[in-house]
Backbone as XML, in Angstrom:
<?xml version="1.0"?>
<chain id="A" units="angstrom">
  <residue number="1" name="MET">
    <atom name="N" x="-28.055" y="37.781" z="4.465"/>
    <atom name="CA" x="-26.636" y="38.068" z="4.286"/>
    <atom name="C" x="-26.160" y="38.826" z="5.510"/>
  </residue>
  <residue number="2" name="LYS">
    <atom name="N" x="-24.969" y="38.469" z="5.943"/>
    <atom name="CA" x="-24.335" y="39.179" z="7.084"/>
    <atom name="C" x="-23.237" y="40.064" z="6.502"/>
  </residue>
  <residue number="3" name="ILE">
    <atom name="N" x="-23.181" y="41.311" z="6.970"/>
    <atom name="CA" x="-22.170" y="42.253" z="6.523"/>
    <atom name="C" x="-21.346" y="42.716" z="7.742"/>
  </residue>
  <residue number="4" name="ASP">
    <atom name="N" x="-20.071" y="42.554" z="7.677"/>
    <atom name="CA" x="-19.140" y="42.965" z="8.767"/>
    <atom name="C" x="-18.213" y="44.012" z="8.228"/>
  </residue>
  <residue number="5" name="LYS">
    <atom name="N" x="-18.468" y="45.278" z="8.581"/>
    <atom name="CA" x="-17.627" y="46.402" z="8.143"/>
    <atom name="C" x="-16.676" y="46.781" z="9.259"/>
  </residue>
  <residue number="6" name="ASN">
    <atom name="N" x="-15.393" y="46.442" z="9.089"/>
    <atom name="CA" x="-14.404" y="46.679" z="10.145"/>
    <atom name="C" x="-13.773" y="48.050" z="9.917"/>
  </residue>
  <residue number="7" name="ILE">
    <atom name="N" x="-14.042" y="49.000" z="10.775"/>
    <atom name="CA" x="-13.562" y="50.377" z="10.576"/>
    <atom name="C" x="-12.049" y="50.477" z="10.838"/>
  </residue>
  <residue number="8" name="GLU">
    <atom name="N" x="-11.498" y="49.601" z="11.618"/>
    <atom name="CA" x="-10.051" y="49.610" z="11.864"/>
    <atom name="C" x="-9.231" y="49.129" z="10.687"/>
  </residue>
  <residue number="9" name="THR">
    <atom name="N" x="-9.658" y="48.056" z="10.024"/>
    <atom name="CA" x="-8.894" y="47.491" z="8.954"/>
    <atom name="C" x="-9.316" y="48.073" z="7.594"/>
  </residue>
  <residue number="10" name="GLY">
    <atom name="N" x="-10.539" y="48.636" z="7.528"/>
    <atom name="CA" x="-11.038" y="49.137" z="6.221"/>
    <atom name="C" x="-11.538" y="48.059" z="5.296"/>
  </residue>
  <residue number="11" name="ILE">
    <atom name="N" x="-11.805" y="46.881" z="5.889"/>
    <atom name="CA" x="-12.252" y="45.718" z="5.113"/>
    <atom name="C" x="-13.720" y="45.445" z="5.455"/>
  </residue>
  <residue number="12" name="VAL">
    <atom name="N" x="-14.504" y="45.160" z="4.419"/>
    <atom name="CA" x="-15.887" y="44.748" z="4.649"/>
    <atom name="C" x="-15.972" y="43.288" z="4.192"/>
  </residue>
  <residue number="13" name="THR">
    <atom name="N" x="-16.627" y="42.449" z="5.032"/>
    <atom name="CA" x="-16.774" y="41.024" z="4.723"/>
    <atom name="C" x="-18.274" y="40.712" z="4.611"/>
  </residue>
  <residue number="14" name="TYR">
    <atom name="N" x="-18.582" y="40.016" z="3.535"/>
    <atom name="CA" x="-19.950" y="39.624" z="3.273"/>
    <atom name="C" x="-20.078" y="38.104" z="3.459"/>
  </residue>
  <residue number="15" name="THR">
    <atom name="N" x="-21.017" y="37.658" z="4.220"/>
    <atom name="CA" x="-21.336" y="36.219" z="4.375"/>
    <atom name="C" x="-22.674" y="36.046" z="3.698"/>
  </residue>
  <residue number="16" name="MET">
    <atom name="N" x="-22.630" y="35.306" z="2.574"/>
    <atom name="CA" x="-23.851" y="35.126" z="1.741"/>
    <atom name="C" x="-24.726" y="34.036" z="2.398"/>
  </residue>
  <residue number="17" name="PRO">
    <atom name="N" x="-26.018" y="33.986" z="2.013"/>
    <atom name="CA" x="-26.939" y="32.959" z="2.536"/>
    <atom name="C" x="-26.475" y="31.555" z="2.299"/>
  </residue>
  <residue number="18" name="ASN">
    <atom name="N" x="-25.700" y="31.321" z="1.208"/>
    <atom name="CA" x="-25.228" y="29.959" z="0.934"/>
    <atom name="C" x="-23.955" y="29.626" z="1.714"/>
  </residue>
  <residue number="19" name="GLY">
    <atom name="N" x="-23.451" y="30.540" z="2.582"/>
    <atom name="CA" x="-22.275" y="30.278" z="3.416"/>
    <atom name="C" x="-20.998" y="30.834" z="2.832"/>
  </residue>
  <residue number="20" name="LYS">
    <atom name="N" x="-20.944" y="31.233" z="1.550"/>
    <atom name="CA" x="-19.755" y="31.785" z="0.965"/>
    <atom name="C" x="-19.443" y="33.120" z="1.671"/>
  </residue>
  <residue number="21" name="THR">
    <atom name="N" x="-18.145" y="33.391" z="1.806"/>
    <atom name="CA" x="-17.707" y="34.639" z="2.412"/>
    <atom name="C" x="-16.773" y="35.338" z="1.453"/>
  </residue>
  <residue number="22" name="PHE">
    <atom name="N" x="-16.977" y="36.654" z="1.291"/>
    <atom name="CA" x="-16.153" y="37.494" z="0.434"/>
    <atom name="C" x="-15.724" y="38.733" z="1.201"/>
  </residue>
  <residue number="23" name="SER">
    <atom name="N" x="-14.493" y="39.158" z="0.986"/>
    <atom name="CA" x="-13.971" y="40.393" z="1.641"/>
    <atom name="C" x="-13.373" y="41.309" z="0.614"/>
  </residue>
  <residue number="24" name="ALA">
    <atom name="N" x="-13.494" y="42.632" z="0.903"/>
    <atom name="CA" x="-12.905" y="43.628" z="0.040"/>
    <atom name="C" x="-12.636" y="44.909" z="0.843"/>
  </residue>
  <residue number="25" name="ALA">
    <atom name="N" x="-11.684" y="45.699" z="0.384"/>
    <atom name="CA" x="-11.380" y="46.965" z="1.048"/>
    <atom name="C" x="-12.504" y="47.954" z="0.732"/>
  </residue>
  <residue number="26" name="TYR">
    <atom name="N" x="-12.817" y="48.809" z="1.702"/>
    <atom name="CA" x="-13.798" y="49.854" z="1.454"/>
    <atom name="C" x="-13.229" y="51.249" z="1.744"/>
  </residue>
  <residue number="27" name="LYS">
    <atom name="N" x="-11.994" y="51.282" z="2.295"/>
    <atom name="CA" x="-11.316" y="52.574" z="2.497"/>
    <atom name="C" x="-9.817" y="52.320" z="2.496"/>
  </residue>
  <residue number="28" name="ASN">
    <atom name="N" x="-9.050" y="53.430" z="2.325"/>
    <atom name="CA" x="-7.578" y="53.359" z="2.346"/>
    <atom name="C" x="-7.020" y="52.415" z="1.276"/>
  </residue>
  <residue number="29" name="ALA">
    <atom name="N" x="-7.696" y="52.337" z="0.131"/>
    <atom name="CA" x="-7.230" y="51.478" z="-0.952"/>
    <atom name="C" x="-7.518" y="52.152" z="-2.285"/>
  </residue>
  <residue number="30" name="ALA">
    <atom name="N" x="-6.705" y="51.835" z="-3.298"/>
    <atom name="CA" x="-6.904" y="52.433" z="-4.603"/>
    <atom name="C" x="-8.161" y="51.914" z="-5.300"/>
  </residue>
  <residue number="31" name="TYR">
    <atom name="N" x="-8.501" y="50.673" z="-4.959"/>
    <atom name="CA" x="-9.681" y="50.004" z="-5.567"/>
    <atom name="C" x="-10.530" y="49.500" z="-4.391"/>
  </residue>
  <residue number="32" name="CYS">
    <atom name="N" x="-11.708" y="50.041" z="-4.199"/>
    <atom name="CA" x="-12.504" y="49.683" z="-3.036"/>
    <atom name="C" x="-13.990" y="49.635" z="-3.311"/>
  </residue>
  <residue number="33" name="VAL">
    <atom name="N" x="-14.710" y="49.018" z="-2.371"/>
    <atom name="CA" x="-16.156" y="48.913" z="-2.456"/>
    <atom name="C" x="-16.733" y="50.303" z="-2.458"/>
  </residue>
  <residue number="34" name="ALA">
    <atom name="N" x="-17.626" y="50.559" z="-3.394"/>
    <atom name="CA" x="-18.257" y="51.859" z="-3.556"/>
    <atom name="C" x="-19.132" y="52.255" z="-2.370"/>
  </residue>
  <residue number="35" name="CYS">
    <atom name="N" x="-19.480" y="53.520" z="-2.312"/>
    <atom name="CA" x="-20.364" y="54.097" z="-1.281"/>
    <atom name="C" x="-19.862" y="53.818" z="0.143"/>
  </residue>
  <residue number="36" name="ASP">
    <atom name="N" x="-18.519" y="53.967" z="0.303"/>
    <atom name="CA" x="-17.899" y="53.799" z="1.603"/>
    <atom name="C" x="-18.183" y="52.428" z="2.238"/>
  </residue>
  <residue number="37" name="GLY">
    <atom name="N" x="-18.261" y="51.411" z="1.381"/>
    <atom name="CA" x="-18.456" y="50.058" z="1.892"/>
    <atom name="C" x="-19.883" y="49.675" z="2.155"/>
  </residue>
  <residue number="38" name="ASP">
    <atom name="N" x="-20.827" y="50.533" z="1.804"/>
    <atom name="CA" x="-22.235" y="50.191" z="2.018"/>
    <atom name="C" x="-22.906" y="49.475" z="0.860"/>
  </residue>
  <residue number="39" name="GLU">
    <atom name="N" x="-22.192" y="49.230" z="-0.187"/>
    <atom name="CA" x="-22.768" y="48.442" z="-1.308"/>
    <atom name="C" x="-23.044" y="47.010" z="-0.851"/>
  </residue>
  <residue number="40" name="VAL">
    <atom name="N" x="-24.051" y="46.411" z="-1.428"/>
    <atom name="CA" x="-24.447" y="45.049" z="-1.113"/>
    <atom name="C" x="-24.201" y="44.206" z="-2.354"/>
  </residue>
  <residue number="41" name="PRO">
    <atom name="N" x="-23.574" y="43.006" z="-2.244"/>
    <atom name="CA" x="-23.266" y="42.209" z="-3.399"/>
    <atom name="C" x="-24.592" y="41.715" z="-4.079"/>
  </residue>
  <residue number="42" name="SER">
    <atom name="N" x="-24.499" y="41.460" z="-5.349"/>
    <atom name="CA" x="-25.615" y="40.888" z="-6.135"/>
    <atom name="C" x="-25.120" y="39.572" z="-6.739"/>
  </residue>
  <residue number="43" name="THR">
    <atom name="N" x="-26.081" y="38.651" z="-6.881"/>
    <atom name="CA" x="-25.742" y="37.333" z="-7.468"/>
    <atom name="C" x="-26.462" y="37.233" z="-8.830"/>
  </residue>
  <residue number="44" name="TRP">
    <atom name="N" x="-25.686" y="36.739" z="-9.801"/>
    <atom name="CA" x="-26.227" y="36.572" z="-11.148"/>
    <atom name="C" x="-25.566" y="35.325" z="-11.745"/>
  </residue>
  <residue number="45" name="ASN">
    <atom name="N" x="-26.402" y="34.348" z="-12.176"/>
    <atom name="CA" x="-25.891" y="33.124" z="-12.757"/>
    <atom name="C" x="-24.838" y="32.436" z="-11.930"/>
  </residue>
  <residue number="46" name="GLY">
    <atom name="N" x="-25.030" y="32.423" z="-10.629"/>
    <atom name="CA" x="-24.117" y="31.724" z="-9.731"/>
    <atom name="C" x="-22.877" y="32.481" z="-9.370"/>
  </residue>
  <residue number="47" name="LYS">
    <atom name="N" x="-22.723" y="33.720" z="-9.822"/>
    <atom name="CA" x="-21.541" y="34.521" z="-9.513"/>
    <atom name="C" x="-21.944" y="35.748" z="-8.665"/>
  </residue>
  <residue number="48" name="THR">
    <atom name="N" x="-21.034" y="36.197" z="-7.836"/>
    <atom name="CA" x="-21.326" y="37.286" z="-6.923"/>
    <atom name="C" x="-20.527" y="38.543" z="-7.352"/>
  </residue>
  <residue number="49" name="TYR">
    <atom name="N" x="-21.281" y="39.649" z="-7.498"/>
    <atom name="CA" x="-20.697" y="40.901" z="-7.990"/>
    <atom name="C" x="-20.886" y="42.023" z="-6.934"/>
  </residue>
  <residue number="50" name="ILE">
    <atom name="N" x="-19.889" y="42.906" z="-6.876"/>
    <atom name="CA" x="-19.994" y="44.079" z="-5.982"/>
    <atom name="C" x="-19.587" y="45.331" z="-6.799"/>
  </residue>
  <residue number="51" name="TYR">
    <atom name="N" x="-20.263" y="46.414" z="-6.507"/>
    <atom name="CA" x="-19.992" y="47.685" z="-7.190"/>
    <atom name="C" x="-18.744" y="48.326" z="-6.526"/>
  </residue>
  <residue number="52" name="MET">
    <atom name="N" x="-17.731" y="48.618" z="-7.328"/>
    <atom name="CA" x="-16.452" y="49.106" z="-6.791"/>
    <atom name="C" x="-16.098" y="50.477" z="-7.389"/>
  </residue>
  <residue number="53" name="TYR">
    <atom name="N" x="-15.098" y="51.119" z="-6.760"/>
    <atom name="CA" x="-14.604" y="52.393" z="-7.263"/>
    <atom name="C" x="-13.093" y="52.350" z="-7.373"/>
  </residue>
  <residue number="54" name="ASP">
    <atom name="N" x="-12.583" y="52.780" z="-8.523"/>
    <atom name="CA" x="-11.148" y="52.807" z="-8.791"/>
    <atom name="C" x="-10.738" y="54.255" z="-8.647"/>
  </residue>
  <residue number="55" name="TRP">
    <atom name="N" x="-10.090" y="54.606" z="-7.544"/>
    <atom name="CA" x="-9.674" y="55.995" z="-7.263"/>
    <atom name="C" x="-8.669" y="56.521" z="-8.260"/>
  </residue>
  <residue number="56" name="LYS">
    <atom name="N" x="-7.760" y="55.666" z="-8.717"/>
    <atom name="CA" x="-6.714" y="56.126" z="-9.679"/>
    <atom name="C" x="-7.330" y="56.581" z="-10.993"/>
  </residue>
  <residue number="57" name="ASN">
    <atom name="N" x="-8.248" y="55.792" z="-11.516"/>
    <atom name="CA" x="-8.889" y="56.118" z="-12.805"/>
    <atom name="C" x="-10.212" y="56.833" z="-12.634"/>
  </residue>
  <residue number="58" name="ARG">
    <atom name="N" x="-10.630" y="57.045" z="-11.389"/>
    <atom name="CA" x="-11.909" y="57.690" z="-11.106"/>
    <atom name="C" x="-13.082" y="57.069" z="-11.887"/>
  </residue>
  <residue number="59" name="HIS">
    <atom name="N" x="-13.248" y="55.771" z="-11.630"/>
    <atom name="CA" x="-14.188" y="54.984" z="-12.413"/>
    <atom name="C" x="-14.875" y="53.901" z="-11.574"/>
  </residue>
  <residue number="60" name="HIS">
    <atom name="N" x="-16.180" y="53.781" z="-11.739"/>
    <atom name="CA" x="-16.898" y="52.688" z="-11.093"/>
    <atom name="C" x="-16.957" y="51.478" z="-12.009"/>
  </residue>
  <residue number="61" name="ASP">
    <atom name="N" x="-16.974" y="50.273" z="-11.402"/>
    <atom name="CA" x="-17.172" y="49.037" z="-12.172"/>
    <atom name="C" x="-17.717" y="47.964" z="-11.224"/>
  </residue>
  <residue number="62" name="TYR">
    <atom name="N" x="-17.917" y="46.787" z="-11.788"/>
    <atom name="CA" x="-18.422" y="45.648" z="-11.021"/>
    <atom name="C" x="-17.299" y="44.629" z="-10.897"/>
  </residue>
  <residue number="63" name="TYR">
    <atom name="N" x="-17.075" y="44.118" z="-9.715"/>
    <atom name="CA" x="-16.031" y="43.114" z="-9.461"/>
    <atom name="C" x="-16.717" y="41.768" z="-9.179"/>
  </residue>
  <residue number="64" name="CYS">
    <atom name="N" x="-16.273" y="40.741" z="-9.876"/>
    <atom name="CA" x="-16.798" y="39.370" z="-9.626"/>
    <atom name="C" x="-15.864" y="38.660" z="-8.696"/>
  </residue>
  <residue number="65" name="PHE">
    <atom name="N" x="-16.365" y="38.303" z="-7.511"/>
    <atom name="CA" x="-15.538" y="37.627" z="-6.512"/>
    <atom name="C" x="-15.001" y="36.266" z="-7.014"/>
  </residue>
  <residue number="66" name="GLU">
    <atom name="N" x="-15.882" y="35.478" z="-7.655"/>
    <atom name="CA" x="-15.467" y="34.124" z="-8.085"/>
    <atom name="C" x="-14.389" y="34.157" z="-9.161"/>
  </residue>
  <residue number="67" name="ASP">
    <atom name="N" x="-14.496" y="35.072" z="-10.106"/>
    <atom name="CA" x="-13.555" y="35.146" z="-11.245"/>
    <atom name="C" x="-12.402" y="36.099" z="-11.009"/>
  </residue>
  <residue number="68" name="ALA">
    <atom name="N" x="-12.493" y="36.905" z="-9.954"/>
    <atom name="CA" x="-11.475" y="37.940" z="-9.647"/>
    <atom name="C" x="-11.179" y="38.841" z="-10.848"/>
  </residue>
  <residue number="69" name="ILE">
    <atom name="N" x="-12.282" y="39.278" z="-11.531"/>
    <atom name="CA" x="-12.159" y="40.249" z="-12.622"/>
    <atom name="C" x="-13.205" y="41.335" z="-12.431"/>
  </residue>
  <residue number="70" name="SER">
    <atom name="N" x="-12.938" y="42.483" z="-13.072"/>
    <atom name="CA" x="-13.898" y="43.558" z="-13.030"/>
    <atom name="C" x="-14.427" y="43.830" z="-14.457"/>
  </residue>
  <residue number="71" name="THR">
    <atom name="N" x="-15.595" y="44.412" z="-14.506"/>
    <atom name="CA" x="-16.230" y="44.721" z="-15.781"/>
    <atom name="C" x="-16.987" y="46.014" z="-15.656"/>
  </residue>
  <residue number="72" name="ASP">
    <atom name="N" x="-17.019" y="46.760" z="-16.760"/>
    <atom name="CA" x="-17.703" y="48.070" z="-16.726"/>
    <atom name="C" x="-19.189" y="47.954" z="-16.515"/>
  </residue>
  <residue number="73" name="MET">
    <atom name="N" x="-19.788" y="46.894" z="-17.069"/>
    <atom name="CA" x="-21.210" y="46.726" z="-16.930"/>
    <atom name="C" x="-21.520" y="45.415" z="-16.195"/>
  </residue>
  <residue number="74" name="ALA">
    <atom name="N" x="-22.509" y="45.482" z="-15.338"/>
    <atom name="CA" x="-22.955" y="44.293" z="-14.652"/>
    <atom name="C" x="-23.590" y="43.366" z="-15.644"/>
  </residue>
  <residue number="75" name="PRO">
    <atom name="N" x="-23.527" y="42.050" z="-15.503"/>
    <atom name="CA" x="-24.094" y="41.120" z="-16.497"/>
    <atom name="C" x="-25.595" y="41.345" z="-16.693"/>
  </residue>
  <residue number="76" name="TRP">
    <atom name="N" x="-26.322" y="41.732" z="-15.616"/>
    <atom name="CA" x="-27.768" y="41.952" z="-15.806"/>
    <atom name="C" x="-28.035" y="43.216" z="-16.641"/>
  </residue>
  <residue number="77" name="GLU">
    <atom name="N" x="-27.090" y="44.169" z="-16.660"/>
    <atom name="CA" x="-27.269" y="45.339" z="-17.524"/>
    <atom name="C" x="-27.048" y="44.935" z="-18.983"/>
  </residue>
  <residue number="78" name="VAL">
    <atom name="N" x="-26.109" y="44.028" z="-19.227"/>
    <atom name="CA" x="-25.870" y="43.551" z="-20.582"/>
    <atom name="C" x="-27.129" y="42.877" z="-21.104"/>
  </residue>
  <residue number="79" name="MET">
    <atom name="N" x="-27.860" y="42.196" z="-20.207"/>
    <atom name="CA" x="-29.085" y="41.511" z="-20.598"/>
    <atom name="C" x="-30.283" y="42.468" z="-20.766"/>
  </residue>
  <residue number="80" name="GLY">
    <atom name="N" x="-30.055" y="43.750" z="-20.420"/>
    <atom name="CA" x="-31.127" y="44.718" z="-20.556"/>
    <atom name="C" x="-31.965" y="44.945" z="-19.339"/>
  </residue>
  <residue number="81" name="VAL">
    <atom name="N" x="-31.572" y="44.420" z="-18.186"/>
    <atom name="CA" x="-32.313" y="44.623" z="-16.966"/>
    <atom name="C" x="-32.035" y="46.007" z="-16.437"/>
  </residue>
  <residue number="82" name="ARG">
    <atom name="N" x="-33.011" y="46.789" z="-16.180"/>
    <atom name="CA" x="-32.862" y="48.145" z="-15.696"/>
    <atom name="C" x="-33.456" y="48.418" z="-14.338"/>
  </residue>
  <residue number="83" name="HIS">
    <atom name="N" x="-34.407" y="47.579" z="-13.931"/>
    <atom name="CA" x="-35.073" y="47.800" z="-12.633"/>
    <atom name="C" x="-35.569" y="46.494" z="-12.060"/>
  </residue>
  <residue number="84" name="VAL">
    <atom name="N" x="-35.866" y="46.512" z="-10.769"/>
    <atom name="CA" x="-36.209" y="45.291" z="-10.025"/>
    <atom name="C" x="-37.481" y="44.628" z="-10.558"/>
  </residue>
  <residue number="85" name="GLY">
    <atom name="N" x="-38.411" y="45.380" z="-11.147"/>
    <atom name="CA" x="-39.631" y="44.817" z="-11.646"/>
    <atom name="C" x="-39.492" y="44.121" z="-13.014"/>
  </residue>
  <residue number="86" name="ASP">
    <atom name="N" x="-38.313" y="44.183" z="-13.588"/>
    <atom name="CA" x="-38.070" y="43.573" z="-14.882"/>
    <atom name="C" x="-38.157" y="42.057" z="-14.765"/>
  </residue>
  <residue number="87" name="PRO">
    <atom name="N" x="-38.865" y="41.385" z="-15.705"/>
    <atom name="CA" x="-38.942" y="39.893" z="-15.642"/>
    <atom name="C" x="-37.607" y="39.169" z="-15.632"/>
  </residue>
  <residue number="88" name="ILE">
    <atom name="N" x="-36.619" y="39.744" z="-16.349"/>
    <atom name="CA" x="-35.292" y="39.086" z="-16.370"/>
    <atom name="C" x="-34.712" y="39.109" z="-14.963"/>
  </residue>
  <residue number="89" name="TYR">
    <atom name="N" x="-34.879" y="40.244" z="-14.247"/>
    <atom name="CA" x="-34.356" y="40.394" z="-12.878"/>
    <atom name="C" x="-35.041" y="39.349" z="-11.990"/>
  </residue>
  <residue number="90" name="ALA">
    <atom name="N" x="-36.364" y="39.224" z="-12.110"/>
    <atom name="CA" x="-37.121" y="38.251" z="-11.300"/>
    <atom name="C" x="-36.623" y="36.875" z="-11.518"/>
  </residue>
  <residue number="91" name="THR">
    <atom name="N" x="-36.302" y="36.482" z="-12.750"/>
    <atom name="CA" x="-35.782" y="35.183" z="-13.074"/>
    <atom name="C" x="-34.408" y="34.974" z="-12.403"/>
  </residue>
  <residue number="92" name="ALA">
    <atom name="N" x="-33.567" y="35.994" z="-12.518"/>
    <atom name="CA" x="-32.231" y="35.885" z="-11.900"/>
    <atom name="C" x="-32.296" y="35.765" z="-10.405"/>
  </residue>
  <residue number="93" name="MET">
    <atom name="N" x="-33.177" y="36.486" z="-9.768"/>
    <atom name="CA" x="-33.244" y="36.459" z="-8.320"/>
    <atom name="C" x="-33.674" y="35.106" z="-7.758"/>
  </residue>
  <residue number="94" name="ARG">
    <atom name="N" x="-34.383" y="34.301" z="-8.580"/>
    <atom name="CA" x="-34.805" y="32.974" z="-8.165"/>
    <atom name="C" x="-33.579" y="32.088" z="-7.890"/>
  </residue>
  <residue number="95" name="GLU">
    <atom name="N" x="-32.458" y="32.420" z="-8.505"/>
    <atom name="CA" x="-31.219" y="31.603" z="-8.354"/>
    <atom name="C" x="-30.703" y="31.650" z="-6.911"/>
  </residue>
  <residue number="96" name="ILE">
    <atom name="N" x="-30.880" y="32.776" z="-6.236"/>
    <atom name="CA" x="-30.267" y="32.909" z="-4.920"/>
    <atom name="C" x="-31.195" y="32.523" z="-3.777"/>
  </residue>
  <residue number="97" name="ILE">
    <atom name="N" x="-32.404" y="32.147" z="-4.108"/>
    <atom name="CA" x="-33.352" y="31.712" z="-3.030"/>
    <atom name="C" x="-33.111" y="30.264" z="-2.700"/>
  </residue>
</chain>
């Protein structure tokens, strides 16, 4: 994955291994990529998610690029995945290889 963090525009662009490109604000925005734009997207069931921060509501959530919606819990957390060694996580990661 290629990550282009533009400090002038405050936009971070992710180019995924499959060629898809996603962009989001990481500064100077009410809703932005968490950790000052250093978060890395995750793929689950063919969808790409990024951890975001809502400054107005002071709340973290996950944003799905394909569906343009946010959710309080990542889909892998709903499935009970808590760490990388979890068998469910291993199954999900096979999708992006």
